[in-house]
Backbone bond lengths (Angstrom), bond angles and torsions (degrees), N, CA, C in turn:
res aa  C-N    CA-C-N  psi(-1)  N-CA   C-N-CA  omega(-1)  CA-C   N-CA-C  phi
1 X - - - 1.463 - - 1.514 109.59 -
2 X 1.345 116.19 160.29 1.451 121.31 173.96 1.536 109.34 -95.55
3 X 1.313 115.08 141.69 1.460 120.55 179.42 1.521 108.92 -150.76
4 X 1.328 115.40 157.02 1.464 120.46 174.72 1.520 108.51 -82.05
5 X 1.322 115.76 119.69 1.458 121.08 -178.84 1.521 110.35 -109.06
6 X 1.332 115.57 150.94 1.457 122.49 173.18 1.521 107.25 -108.70
7 X 1.319 116.56 108.16 1.468 119.48 179.69 1.521 111.68 -84.25
8 X 1.326 116.00 -21.05 1.461 122.08 174.46 1.525 107.37 -159.70
9 X 1.326 116.85 156.08 1.456 120.44 178.87 1.522 109.71 -77.65
10 X 1.348 115.45 146.50 1.451 117.67 179.23 1.510 112.56 159.89
11 X 1.340 118.00 -150.91 1.458 123.34 -176.98 1.527 111.28 -72.52
12 X 1.326 118.31 174.93 1.458 120.50 -178.85 1.527 114.62 -53.34
13 X 1.305 116.99 -28.32 1.466 120.32 -177.46 1.520 113.21 -62.25
14 X 1.334 118.74 -16.40 1.471 119.82 179.87 1.526 111.60 -74.34
15 X 1.324 118.20 -13.85 1.453 121.49 -179.73 1.525 109.79 -76.78
16 X 1.315 116.97 130.08 1.459 119.93 179.40 1.527 109.68 -144.26
17 X 1.335 115.28 148.93 1.455 121.89 -178.74 1.525 109.02 -89.53
18 X 1.341 116.49 117.43 1.461 121.64 -175.40 1.521 110.26 -133.29
19 X 1.332 115.70 160.50 1.456 120.98 172.19 1.532 109.20 -74.83
20 X 1.320 115.63 132.37 1.452 122.28 179.75 1.529 108.76 -130.86
21 X 1.341 118.30 156.22 1.467 119.53 176.90 1.530 111.19 -61.96
22 X 1.314 116.32 141.76 1.463 120.47 175.45 1.527 109.96 -65.93
23 X 1.329 118.08 133.79 1.467 119.72 174.64 1.527 109.96 -70.66
24 X 1.312 116.37 154.56 1.459 122.38 177.70 1.530 108.76 -118.98
25 X 1.323 117.67 133.51 1.474 118.87 -179.87 1.524 111.48 -74.08
26 X 1.310 116.05 126.82 1.450 120.54 174.56 1.517 110.51 -85.48
27 X 1.314 118.16 -177.49 1.470 120.88 176.34 1.528 111.04 -55.53
28 X 1.320 115.66 131.94 1.458 120.44 179.24 1.517 114.58 78.89
29 X 1.332 117.39 7.61 1.456 120.90 -177.90 1.531 111.72 -112.41
30 X 1.328 114.33 161.70 1.457 122.42 179.52 1.528 108.11 -124.30
31 X 1.326 117.12 133.27 1.460 121.92 174.01 1.521 108.21 -94.04
32 X 1.327 116.09 125.45 1.464 121.82 -176.90 1.514 110.24 -115.07
33 X 1.332 116.81 129.95 1.455 121.96 166.99 1.529 106.82 -78.66
34 X 1.314 116.43 109.48 1.465 121.14 -171.95 1.527 110.32 -75.58
35 X 1.315 115.93 129.55 1.461 122.46 172.21 1.525 110.42 -96.80
36 X 1.323 116.22 -39.98 1.466 120.19 -179.23 1.518 110.30 -153.30
37 X 1.310 115.32 151.22 1.450 124.13 171.24 1.524 106.71 -133.61
38 X 1.318 118.20 -172.63 1.460 120.45 -178.77 1.516 110.03 -145.85
39 X 1.325 115.15 159.23 1.462 121.99 -178.95 1.521 109.10 -93.36
40 X 1.326 116.09 128.87 1.463 122.52 175.00 1.523 109.27 -121.00
41 X 1.319 116.59 158.24 1.478 119.60 -178.49 1.522 111.63 -61.51
42 X 1.322 117.20 -28.73 1.457 119.49 176.14 1.526 111.32 -60.90
43 X 1.335 117.04 -31.47 1.467 120.37 177.92 1.525 110.91 -64.68
44 X 1.322 115.92 -38.44 1.463 120.04 178.58 1.524 110.49 -63.21
45 X 1.328 115.53 -42.66 1.465 119.94 179.60 1.528 110.96 -65.94
46 X 1.323 117.10 -41.35 1.468 119.67 179.20 1.529 110.28 -63.70
47 X 1.315 117.03 -40.51 1.471 120.86 178.14 1.521 111.53 -60.19
48 X 1.343 115.94 -31.50 1.465 121.25 -179.87 1.523 112.82 -86.30
49 X 1.329 117.50 -1.57 1.457 121.00 -178.88 1.508 114.19 82.39
50 X 1.346 117.14 17.61 1.459 120.96 -174.79 1.535 113.50 -109.07
51 X 1.334 117.84 3.28 1.469 120.06 -177.60 1.527 108.58 -150.85
52 X 1.317 117.32 77.06 1.461 120.02 -177.52 1.521 111.72 -68.26
53 X 1.323 116.86 149.87 1.468 119.16 176.95 1.522 110.79 -67.32
54 X 1.322 117.51 154.47 1.471 119.95 177.80 1.523 110.50 -65.93
55 X 1.325 117.88 159.30 1.469 120.96 -179.32 1.527 112.23 -53.10
56 X 1.319 115.58 132.57 1.453 121.02 178.27 1.508 115.58 88.18
57 X 1.335 117.83 -11.76 1.465 121.06 -179.53 1.522 110.52 -83.39
58 X 1.318 115.90 158.52 1.460 121.86 177.61 1.520 110.60 -62.57
59 X 1.329 115.89 142.75 1.462 121.22 175.26 1.527 111.67 -77.58
60 X 1.324 116.92 -13.61 1.461 121.35 179.34 1.525 109.04 -71.67
61 X 1.328 117.08 139.88 1.461 122.08 178.51 1.528 110.82 -63.66
62 X 1.324 115.40 162.79 1.452 120.77 172.10 1.508 113.80 115.89
63 X 1.339 116.86 112.46 1.462 122.82 -174.79 1.520 113.61 -103.63
64 X 1.331 116.84 7.12 1.463 120.45 -179.77 1.521 108.96 -162.94
65 X 1.323 115.92 161.13 1.457 119.83 176.72 1.508 109.43 -164.83
66 X 1.333 115.01 169.23 1.461 122.50 168.73 1.519 107.08 -142.10
67 X 1.328 115.53 150.93 1.455 119.77 -178.74 1.509 110.76 174.98
68 X 1.335 116.56 -151.08 1.452 121.29 -179.05 1.521 110.07 -120.57
69 X 1.317 115.78 145.99 1.456 121.10 178.97 1.527 109.00 -69.37
70 X 1.333 116.12 123.70 1.466 121.55 -179.73 1.516 112.49 -100.13
71 X 1.324 117.34 -31.45 1.459 120.83 -176.39 1.523 109.07 -161.70
72 X 1.313 116.40 148.33 1.459 122.05 178.30 1.520 109.88 -111.66
73 X 1.325 116.67 133.15 1.444 120.83 173.30 1.514 110.88 -75.52
74 X 1.313 115.74 169.26 1.465 121.00 -178.88 1.520 111.07 -58.03
75 X 1.321 115.78 135.68 1.457 121.51 174.47 1.510 115.78 86.16
76 X 1.335 118.38 -1.58 1.468 120.09 -178.80 1.524 109.69 -82.49
77 X 1.313 116.71 129.07 1.460 122.39 176.86 1.522 109.28 -126.77
78 X 1.324 116.57 164.44 1.451 121.31 175.99 1.514 114.23 84.19
79 X 1.330 118.12 -2.46 1.453 122.94 177.19 1.510 108.68 -130.41
80 X 1.340 116.07 157.42 1.458 120.58 179.13 1.522 109.46 -139.03
81 X 1.324 115.90 151.48 1.455 120.59 175.99 1.526 109.05 -57.13
82 X 1.321 116.18 132.48 1.456 121.86 -178.37 1.512 114.62 99.26
83 X 1.337 117.96 -14.33 1.471 120.51 177.50 1.522 110.59 -61.98
84 X 1.323 116.31 137.48 1.467 120.33 171.27 1.523 108.66 -85.02
85 X 1.316 116.69 127.22 1.462 121.64 -173.93 1.524 109.82 -142.19
86 X 1.327 115.40 168.63 1.460 121.82 167.09 1.521 107.36 -129.24
87 X 1.328 116.45 162.01 1.461 118.30 -173.05 1.513 111.71 -150.39
88 X 1.325 114.27 145.77 1.464 123.23 170.90 1.524 107.73 -89.01
89 X 1.325 117.12 130.01 1.463 121.65 -174.36 1.519 111.39 -121.05
90 X 1.330 115.62 154.52 1.463 120.88 168.05 1.526 110.44 -91.62
91 X 1.322 116.48 -5.51 1.458 123.94 179.31 1.509 109.02 161.01
92 X 1.352 116.18 165.05 1.450 120.58 173.98 1.501 116.83 102.50
93 X 1.333 119.48 1.27 1.457 121.40 -174.43 1.513 115.51 -72.99
94 X 1.344 118.29 -26.80 1.462 120.97 -179.06 1.529 109.39 -80.32
95 X 1.311 117.40 59.61 1.460 121.76 -174.74 1.522 108.89 -156.78
96 X 1.323 115.29 166.13 1.454 119.81 179.33 1.520 112.33 -79.19
97 X 1.344 116.91 -19.93 1.452 120.98 177.34 1.518 109.85 -143.11
98 X 1.338 116.08 148.97 1.456 120.34 177.24 1.520 109.17 -148.29
99 X 1.328 116.64 142.27 1.464 122.14 173.74 1.517 108.30 -101.72
100 X 1.334 116.40 132.96 1.461 121.17 -173.22 1.525 109.60 -142.43
101 X 1.340 118.82 143.58 1.467 119.98 174.77 1.528 111.36 -55.42
102 X 1.309 116.64 137.55 1.461 120.96 -176.15 1.521 112.24 -58.68
103 X 1.331 117.42 -30.06 1.460 120.07 179.58 1.506 114.09 -66.78
104 X 1.319 117.99 -15.00 1.460 122.15 179.11 1.531 112.48 -100.67
105 X 1.323 116.19 6.90 1.462 122.12 179.13 1.522 108.87 -98.77
106 X 1.322 116.48 131.40 1.462 122.25 -178.15 1.523 110.59 -127.03
107 X 1.321 118.02 154.58 1.467 119.65 171.44 1.525 109.63 -67.01
108 X 1.324 116.16 161.86 1.460 118.72 174.35 1.526 109.07 -67.19
109 X 1.336 117.85 143.06 1.462 118.93 173.54 1.524 110.71 -60.93
110 X 1.315 118.52 148.36 1.465 120.94 -179.13 1.530 111.57 -56.57
111 X 1.318 115.73 130.92 1.458 120.74 176.19 1.511 115.69 79.92
112 X 1.327 118.03 3.45 1.461 121.68 -178.74 1.526 109.04 -107.11
113 X 1.329 117.31 126.54 1.454 120.76 -179.11 1.526 110.51 -74.86
114 X 1.321 116.33 165.51 1.456 121.37 -171.56 1.522 112.54 -67.65
115 X 1.325 118.70 -30.39 1.468 119.70 177.26 1.521 110.43 -69.55
116 X 1.313 116.56 -50.45 1.464 120.79 -178.49 1.522 111.30 -62.03
117 X 1.331 117.30 -34.77 1.464 121.05 -179.27 1.519 112.32 -64.75
118 X 1.332 117.81 -17.98 1.452 120.36 178.36 1.515 114.13 -62.93
119 X 1.326 117.34 -16.78 1.461 121.12 179.91 1.506 114.18 -107.28
120 X 1.339 117.98 16.49 1.465 120.16 -175.53 1.527 116.08 -105.07
121 X 1.330 121.04 -38.84 1.481 118.42 -170.79 1.519 115.16 -57.24
122 X 1.328 118.08 -42.95 1.471 119.94 -176.30 1.526 111.38 -66.80
123 X 1.332 117.81 -48.72 1.472 119.15 -179.38 1.521 110.84 -68.11
124 X 1.336 116.95 -39.61 1.455 120.07 -177.85 1.525 110.85 -63.90
125 X 1.324 116.99 -46.82 1.463 119.85 -178.78 1.528 111.57 -70.73
126 X 1.331 117.34 -35.14 1.462 120.25 177.72 1.526 111.02 -62.99
127 X 1.313 116.72 -51.14 1.464 120.80 -177.01 1.523 110.91 -68.04
128 X 1.325 117.18 -44.14 1.470 119.47 -177.31 1.526 111.23 -64.18
129 X 1.336 116.53 -41.35 1.461 119.15 -179.34 1.519 111.70 -66.67
130 X 1.341 116.78 -38.75 1.463 120.70 -175.50 1.523 112.69 -81.38
131 X 1.313 116.40 -51.02 1.468 121.54 -170.51 1.524 112.39 -82.59
132 X 1.321 116.60 -37.95 1.462 120.29 -174.63 1.531 111.41 -98.50
133 X 1.328 116.80 -58.98 1.466 119.31 -173.99 1.528 112.55 -70.49
134 X 1.321 118.52 -37.71 1.461 119.70 -179.96 1.529 112.09 -90.31
135 X 1.330 116.86 -56.48 1.467 119.96 -173.42 1.513 113.12 -80.14
136 X 1.329 118.39 -19.49 1.458 120.60 177.29 1.514 113.90 63.30
137 X 1.329 117.36 42.51 1.467 120.89 179.84 1.525 110.74 -53.42
138 X 1.334 115.57 131.25 1.464 121.30 -177.95 1.521 110.49 -117.48
139 X 1.317 115.41 157.40 1.464 121.08 176.61 1.518 109.70 -56.50
140 X 1.328 116.42 138.09 1.452 122.15 178.96 1.517 113.72 89.46
141 X 1.324 118.53 -14.15 1.456 120.74 177.58 1.528 110.17 -79.86
142 X 1.334 115.45 165.22 1.456 121.15 178.50 1.527 109.13 -103.35
143 X 1.327 116.29 121.83 1.449 123.77 175.99 1.523 108.72 -104.58
144 X 1.336 116.62 124.86 1.460 121.84 174.13 1.525 108.17 -103.30
145 X 1.329 115.98 121.45 1.460 122.57 -179.83 1.523 108.31 -111.20
146 X 1.310 116.64 116.68 1.463 119.67 174.54 1.525 109.74 -83.76
147 X 1.340 115.67 144.47 1.459 119.58 -178.63 1.515 112.15 66.25
148 X 1.311 116.18 50.59 1.460 121.33 -171.77 1.510 115.89 -64.57
149 X 1.328 118.81 -16.78 1.461 119.94 -178.55 1.516 113.39 -94.15
150 X 1.322 117.97 -5.48 1.454 121.23 -179.80 1.519 112.55 -79.16
151 X 1.328 116.00 -178.19 1.457 119.84 -179.14 1.506 112.49 -60.82
152 X 1.335 117.64 -50.33 1.461 121.30 177.54 1.517 110.51 -66.68
153 X 1.322 117.09 -43.15 1.453 121.08 -176.10 1.515 113.65 -62.53
154 X 1.341 117.80 -46.39 1.464 120.05 -179.31 1.525 111.05 -63.44
155 X 1.322 116.13 -32.99 1.462 119.41 177.98 1.526 110.84 -75.13
156 X 1.336 117.37 -43.14 1.467 120.97 -177.13 1.522 111.43 -63.45
157 X 1.320 117.26 -39.42 1.463 120.20 177.68 1.526 110.14 -56.37
158 X 1.315 116.56 -46.57 1.462 120.75 -177.07 1.527 111.96 -68.01
159 X 1.311 116.56 -41.27 1.460 119.22 179.33 1.528 110.48 -63.91
160 X 1.336 116.67 -43.67 1.459 119.71 177.64 1.510 112.27 -58.91
161 X 1.336 116.27 -45.74 1.461 120.04 179.18 1.524 111.29 -64.66
162 X 1.348 116.66 -39.52 1.461 120.57 -179.65 1.521 111.78 -64.31
163 X 1.332 116.77 -30.01 1.464 121.31 179.24 1.525 112.76 -84.41
164 X 1.314 116.74 0.60 1.459 120.66 177.12 1.507 114.94 88.30
165 X 1.320 117.77 12.25 1.471 121.20 177.40 1.518 110.05 -85.24
166 X 1.321 115.16 158.07 1.465 120.28 165.51 1.522 107.02 -83.34
167 X 1.319 116.60 140.90 1.458 119.95 -174.90 1.528 110.42 -121.65
168 X 1.326 115.38 127.49 1.459 122.91 170.93 1.523 107.46 -110.93
169 X 1.320 116.99 149.83 1.458 118.72 178.67 1.513 111.24 -147.35
170 X 1.333 114.52 152.80 1.460 121.57 171.82 1.518 108.26 -107.95
171 X 1.324 115.65 139.53 1.465 122.33 177.49 1.515 106.95 -167.60
172 X 1.316 116.57 173.45 1.462 119.59 174.69 1.522 109.34 -73.46
173 X 1.317 116.24 156.65 1.464 121.24 -175.42 1.524 112.05 -55.65
174 X 1.328 117.16 -38.49 1.458 121.22 -175.52 1.524 112.57 -66.73
175 X 1.335 117.57 -20.84 1.457 119.71 -175.30 1.531 113.68 -112.14
176 X 1.321 117.35 2.66 1.460 119.50 -179.86 1.528 112.26 -68.38
177 X 1.324 117.36 -32.15 1.466 119.67 179.20 1.522 110.97 -62.07
178 X 1.315 117.25 -40.20 1.470 120.20 178.21 1.530 110.41 -66.43
179 X 1.331 116.90 -37.10 1.464 120.27 176.16 1.526 110.78 -61.75
180 X 1.329 116.30 -38.75 1.465 120.16 178.51 1.518 110.70 -65.71
181 X 1.328 117.50 -39.84 1.463 120.96 177.80 1.523 111.96 -60.55
182 X 1.320 115.79 -31.14 1.462 120.28 -178.39 1.529 112.96 -84.24
183 X 1.343 117.40 -8.67 1.455 120.14 175.07 1.510 116.81 125.56
184 X 1.331 118.19 -1.04 1.470 119.64 177.28 1.522 109.68 -72.10
185 X 1.324 115.78 134.71 1.459 121.36 -178.09 1.523 112.60 -104.49
186 X 1.314 117.30 -28.08 1.465 122.04 178.50 1.524 107.01 -114.48
187 X 1.327 116.07 116.63 1.463 122.31 -171.94 1.524 109.52 -111.82
188 X 1.325 116.52 123.82 1.460 121.51 -175.09 1.524 109.55 -124.22
189 X 1.317 115.86 117.09 1.466 121.82 174.95 1.527 107.20 -76.86
190 X 1.326 116.49 108.54 1.470 119.11 -172.29 1.522 112.65 -66.57
191 X 1.342 117.64 -17.78 1.461 120.10 178.96 1.526 112.14 -82.45
192 X 1.321 117.30 -25.89 1.464 121.44 -174.24 1.527 113.99 -114.05
193 X 1.331 117.37 -17.68 1.462 121.04 -176.04 1.525 110.34 -124.92
194 X 1.311 115.63 149.47 1.463 122.07 175.23 1.525 107.45 -98.40
195 X 1.332 116.54 110.75 1.460 119.65 -176.06 1.526 111.62 -61.86
196 X 1.322 117.93 -29.78 1.463 120.43 179.96 1.524 110.85 -66.81
197 X 1.319 117.08 -38.34 1.459 120.14 176.56 1.523 111.35 -70.41
198 X 1.327 116.35 -39.35 1.464 120.60 -178.83 1.524 112.17 -67.06
199 X 1.348 116.97 -32.15 1.461 120.98 -170.89 1.528 113.35 -125.28
200 X 1.314 117.92 27.78 1.465 120.65 -178.83 1.529 111.45 -52.36
201 X 1.354 115.96 124.59 1.463 123.33 176.63 1.536 113.41 62.13
202 X 1.338 118.37 26.01 1.474 119.74 -174.90 1.520 115.05 -117.12
203 X 1.315 119.44 -26.97 1.464 121.00 -171.00 1.528 111.36 -82.43
204 X 1.324 116.99 118.27 1.458 121.09 177.96 1.527 111.26 -75.49
205 X 1.338 116.85 -38.28 1.458 122.56 177.23 1.520 108.38 -135.34
206 X 1.323 116.15 134.40 1.467 121.57 175.94 1.518 108.34 -121.72
207 X 1.327 116.28 125.58 1.464 122.25 174.07 1.522 106.86 -102.53
208 X 1.342 115.49 112.55 1.466 120.72 -169.29 1.516 111.97 -118.99
209 X 1.337 115.77 128.81 1.466 120.71 176.69 1.526 112.37 -108.24
210 X 1.332 117.59 6.19 1.464 121.29 -173.86 1.524 113.79 -99.69
211 X 1.312 117.39 -32.24 1.461 119.57 178.60 1.514 112.98 76.21
212 X 1.329 116.38 -125.57 1.468 122.01 -169.63 1.521 113.33 -56.14
213 X 1.310 117.41 -42.37 1.466 121.04 -174.25 1.522 112.48 -59.22
214 X 1.327 117.20 -33.59 1.459 121.40 -174.72 1.528 112.93 -103.77
215 X 1.327 119.14 -1.52 1.463 120.34 -169.45 1.526 112.99 -57.21
216 X 1.323 117.78 -53.03 1.467 120.31 -176.29 1.523 111.22 -62.32
217 X 1.332 116.44 -42.68 1.472 119.08 -178.92 1.529 111.43 -71.62
218 X 1.320 117.35 -32.27 1.464 119.09 174.62 1.522 111.16 -61.48
219 X 1.323 116.74 -42.37 1.464 120.45 178.55 1.527 110.25 -62.29
220 X 1.330 116.93 -39.80 1.465 120.25 176.30 1.521 111.53 -60.92
221 X 1.320 117.03 -39.44 1.463 121.28 -177.11 1.523 113.27 -75.37
222 X 1.343 118.24 -20.61 1.455 120.54 -177.43 1.524 112.54 -62.51
223 X 1.319 114.93 138.29 1.460 121.44 173.63 1.523 109.41 -82.05
224 X 1.329 118.29 168.22 1.464 119.73 170.70 1.533 110.48 -53.50
225 X 1.319 116.15 135.00 1.468 123.00 -175.60 1.523 112.72 64.96
226 X 1.333 116.81 21.04 1.453 121.02 -179.43 1.521 112.99 -72.72
227 X 1.336 115.15 157.33 1.461 121.77 -178.03 1.523 109.78 -127.92
228 X 1.321 116.07 116.10 1.462 122.30 175.39 1.520 108.43 -97.55
229 X 1.337 117.21 124.68 1.458 121.96 178.98 1.525 108.42 -119.56
230 X 1.319 116.09 115.36 1.462 122.39 -179.57 1.518 108.54 -95.00
231 X 1.355 116.55 124.22 1.465 120.60 -178.83 1.531 111.93 -121.14
232 X 1.334 117.33 -0.56 1.462 120.57 -179.58 1.507 110.98 -154.52
233 X 1.330 115.03 162.40 1.460 120.84 -175.06 1.520 111.20 -128.35
234 X 1.329 116.76 40.36 1.461 120.18 -179.07 1.519 111.91 -63.78
235 X 1.332 116.56 -23.87 1.457 120.93 178.93 1.513 113.39 -105.00
236 X 1.325 117.65 20.97 1.462 120.92 177.57 1.517 113.34 105.34
237 X 1.340 115.12 162.71 1.457 121.23 -174.07 1.517 114.84 -106.45
238 X 1.332 118.17 -15.69 1.461 120.27 -172.58 1.523 110.78 -124.61
239 X 1.325 115.96 127.07 1.460 121.86 177.07 1.517 108.91 -154.26
240 X 1.318 116.97 161.69 1.460 121.56 178.35 1.521 109.16 -86.60
241 X 1.335 115.58 130.67 1.453 121.68 179.42 1.523 109.31 -103.73
242 X 1.322 117.01 121.33 1.457 122.66 179.08 1.524 109.30 -83.98
243 X 1.323 116.37 95.81 1.465 120.23 179.98 1.519 111.71 -64.65
244 X 1.327 115.61 -26.68 1.462 119.41 178.54 1.515 112.26 -65.15
245 X 1.323 117.41 -25.84 1.465 120.48 176.76 1.523 111.32 -81.30
246 X 1.334 117.06 -26.32 1.460 120.52 179.53 1.523 112.32 -78.77
247 X 1.343 116.62 -38.88 1.457 120.32 -172.62 1.525 114.33 -55.59
248 X 1.336 119.59 -51.94 1.466 117.92 -177.78 1.528 113.02 -66.35
249 X 1.336 116.76 -21.00 1.466 119.79 179.15 1.530 112.55 -88.90
250 X 1.342 116.13 -10.79 1.472 120.48 -173.51 1.525 109.89 55.70
251 X 1.316 116.05 36.38 1.462 122.35 -173.89 1.528 110.99 -92.32
252 X 1.321 116.19 164.22 1.456 121.02 -178.80 1.525 110.77 -134.13
253 X 1.333 114.58 153.19 1.461 122.19 176.94 1.528 107.47 -126.38
254 X 1.308 116.26 128.78 1.464 121.02 178.45 1.520 109.22 -131.69
255 X 1.313 116.42 149.00 1.460 122.82 173.48 1.520 107.55 -120.58
256 X 1.331 116.84 120.19 1.458 121.33 -173.87 1.520 111.22 -120.06
257 X 1.318 116.59 125.40 1.455 122.33 171.80 1.515 109.83 -106.77
258 X 1.325 115.90 160.64 1.462 121.03 -177.27 1.529 111.90 -117.71
259 X 1.322 117.05 -40.93 1.459 121.17 -169.78 1.524 113.95 -61.57
260 X 1.326 117.35 -40.82 1.465 121.12 -174.01 1.527 113.24 -92.56
261 X 1.326 118.28 7.53 1.462 119.71 178.96 1.531 110.42 -64.60
262 X 1.324 116.62 151.70 1.468 118.73 174.20 1.521 110.46 -69.80
263 X 1.303 116.11 165.50 1.460 120.20 176.80 1.519 111.00 -73.74
264 X 1.323 116.70 -44.96 1.459 120.92 -171.32 1.533 112.10 -104.88
265 X 1.324 115.86 172.37 1.454 122.06 179.05 1.510 112.03 91.56
266 X 1.332 115.59 172.98 1.464 121.31 -176.67 1.526 113.32 -57.90
267 X 1.360 119.47 -42.01 1.457 118.84 179.06 1.523 113.03 -88.51
268 X 1.341 117.77 6.58 1.454 121.54 -171.16 1.513 114.40 -75.92
269 X 1.316 114.45 165.21 1.461 120.95 -177.23 1.523 112.34 -69.80
270 X 1.325 117.83 -33.42 1.458 119.61 -178.83 1.526 111.14 -63.64
271 X 1.330 117.08 -46.04 1.466 120.60 179.08 1.522 110.82 -64.75
272 X 1.333 116.24 -38.62 1.462 120.08 179.39 1.522 110.63 -65.24
273 X 1.330 117.43 -46.53 1.463 120.23 -178.62 1.524 111.06 -63.61
274 X 1.323 116.77 -38.46 1.463 119.91 177.97 1.527 110.95 -63.82
275 X 1.313 116.90 -40.14 1.458 121.53 179.38 1.528 110.77 -67.10
276 X 1.328 116.40 -41.95 1.463 120.86 177.63 1.528 110.72 -60.17
277 X 1.325 116.71 -47.04 1.459 120.13 -179.44 1.527 111.63 -63.81
278 X 1.328 117.10 -36.97 1.468 121.00 -176.34 1.525 112.81 -78.48
279 X 1.331 117.37 -37.94 1.467 119.63 -170.02 1.526 114.32 -112.73
280 X 1.332 117.84 -28.73 1.464 119.70 -179.83 1.513 112.27 -92.20
281 X 1.322 117.91 -42.68 1.473 119.68 -177.33 1.530 113.32 -54.88
282 X 1.354 120.49 -37.44 1.471 118.37 176.92 1.528 114.03 -59.59
283 X 1.329 118.22 -23.67 1.463 120.65 177.59 1.526 111.23 -68.53
284 X 1.339 117.26 -26.59 1.464 120.08 172.09 1.524 109.79 -72.87
285 X 1.317 115.96 -37.82 1.455 119.87 -178.79 1.510 113.82 -62.86
286 X 1.335 117.29 -35.24 1.466 119.23 -179.35 1.531 112.83 -99.20
287 X 1.336 117.27 5.85 1.459 121.22 172.89 1.507 115.64 84.61
288 X 1.333 118.14 4.30 1.461 118.54 178.53 1.526 111.91 -71.30
289 X 1.310 117.07 -26.50 1.461 122.67 177.18 1.524 108.05 -128.97
290 X 1.321 116.82 135.31 1.461 121.71 178.96 1.528 108.98 -128.74
291 X 1.327 118.41 152.61 1.460 119.78 173.45 1.525 110.03 -70.10
292 X 1.322 116.04 143.78 1.465 120.91 176.32 1.526 106.97 -117.52
293 X 1.331 116.21 113.19 1.460 122.13 -175.27 1.519 109.36 -117.62
294 X 1.317 115.98 126.50 1.460 121.17 179.00 1.525 111.39 -85.55
295 X 1.338 116.95 -41.87 1.461 120.40 -177.16 1.521 109.71 -158.95
296 X 1.333 115.16 154.38 1.461 123.32 173.26 1.517 107.98 -121.19
297 X 1.325 116.42 122.05 1.451 121.88 -178.06 1.517 109.83 -128.63
298 X 1.340 117.53 153.89 1.468 118.79 172.99 1.518 110.87 -68.11
299 X 1.321 116.33 153.45 1.464 121.39 -179.87 1.520 111.50 -55.32
300 X 1.310 116.91 -33.33 1.466 120.99 -179.42 1.516 112.78 -62.71
301 X 1.338 117.25 -17.32 1.459 121.15 -179.76 1.527 111.64 -103.11
302 X 1.320 116.47 31.37 1.470 120.33 178.90 1.519 111.57 -59.01
303 X 1.329 118.01 -37.80 1.461 120.61 179.18 1.522 111.10 -61.42
304 X 1.325 116.19 -41.92 1.470 119.98 177.35 1.524 111.00 -63.52
305 X 1.325 116.77 -40.05 1.459 120.35 178.79 1.521 110.96 -62.32
306 X 1.338 117.51 -41.11 1.461 120.78 176.95 1.522 110.88 -63.53
307 X 1.320 116.73 -40.49 1.467 120.20 177.95 1.520 111.09 -61.43
308 X 1.322 117.06 -41.26 1.465 121.43 179.90 1.514 111.03 -62.51
309 X 1.334 116.39 -45.41 1.461 119.13 -178.06 1.523 110.92 -67.14
310 X 1.324 117.00 -39.19 1.465 120.48 179.24 1.525 111.80 -67.83
311 X 1.329 117.43 -31.87 1.464 120.99 -177.67 1.521 112.36 -72.78
312 X 1.322 118.06 -20.99 1.459 121.29 -178.91 1.517 111.22 88.95
313 X 1.309 115.85 170.15 1.451 121.19 179.30 1.511 114.28 89.70
314 X 1.332 117.92 -0.54 1.461 121.04 178.76 1.525 109.83 -78.71
315 X 1.314 116.71 130.30 1.468 122.40 176.78 1.523 107.85 -113.25
316 X 1.317 117.06 110.62 1.451 120.90 -177.30 1.520 111.22 91.00
317 X 1.326 116.95 -146.16 1.454 122.65 -172.70 1.534 112.46 -108.17
318 X 1.329 115.75 150.46 1.463 123.16 168.17 1.514 107.48 -102.29
319 X 1.326 116.66 122.05 1.453 121.98 -179.47 1.518 110.55 -97.14
320 X 1.325 115.94 145.58 1.460 122.90 174.19 1.531 107.52 -117.72
321 X 1.339 117.16 124.18 1.453 122.14 -176.46 1.518 110.21 -107.50
322 X 1.318 116.32 139.73 1.467 120.06 -176.85 1.523 112.45 -78.11
323 X 1.315 118.79 -15.35 1.461 121.33 175.85 1.519 108.37 -120.62
324 X 1.320 116.29 148.35 1.454 119.80 -179.85 1.506 112.40 101.18
């Protein structure tokens, strides 16, 4: 099979399309003929040598995919060869084939084609695990989404609105209009406005991709009983947390990762994927949530896709297709 290989860590130019051995499905695994995958910021970090895959995971980039079932490993039930599916991966998506635990394989969302679905599992599972399963966002609450124009952000805005929450978001001025179209009601230009001043003591749930840089201001923005969920460290990993500011608010701070989670158990990927398919996918069927795609490129242009994401200005996801 062809796959994007990293022969050395560095800039996007290190990515190259090479022949690689075909993966084989082990017991409980599914082999997928990949139609499309998508670029995530974690891929950029892995390319730079700053985000190694968890033990046992493929060294090939790619945290999600969609395609058709090619083969079933021993003990797999509920799927058949030829089924169109999408999957959450710990690695291996930038390839023509990938083997994945059956518990991380999901049907396509209603009304979503197999190419577009290649950019959904990672954002869907990230947002659902953080905003719904952990933070318990409820109707009428205020959800603050940082980076509202990105892949996670465009999805989180829609999920929050679909659940009946009010949604605030930070983004650059040029992309706030698109955030409003997706359901954001409070629009904050992060270059010109201080979100902490705009939302002091108001945010019930904050979905944060910045980490250290925003920590103090996120705490200021939290409402009583507010929940801050950190899912990224674009603004650094280390900052001082003022517990004295959290105590009177009865607020909480959590940091949630997805890639290194176990397959099984309450926090596992299998339970999360099942919940996403059961409760989130119907929102695609009735139009409350839609995929947001910035560009579709052939897999051979993975380096260009990385350059686009690093340059900024991307709204939604960049898809990589194995054909074309």
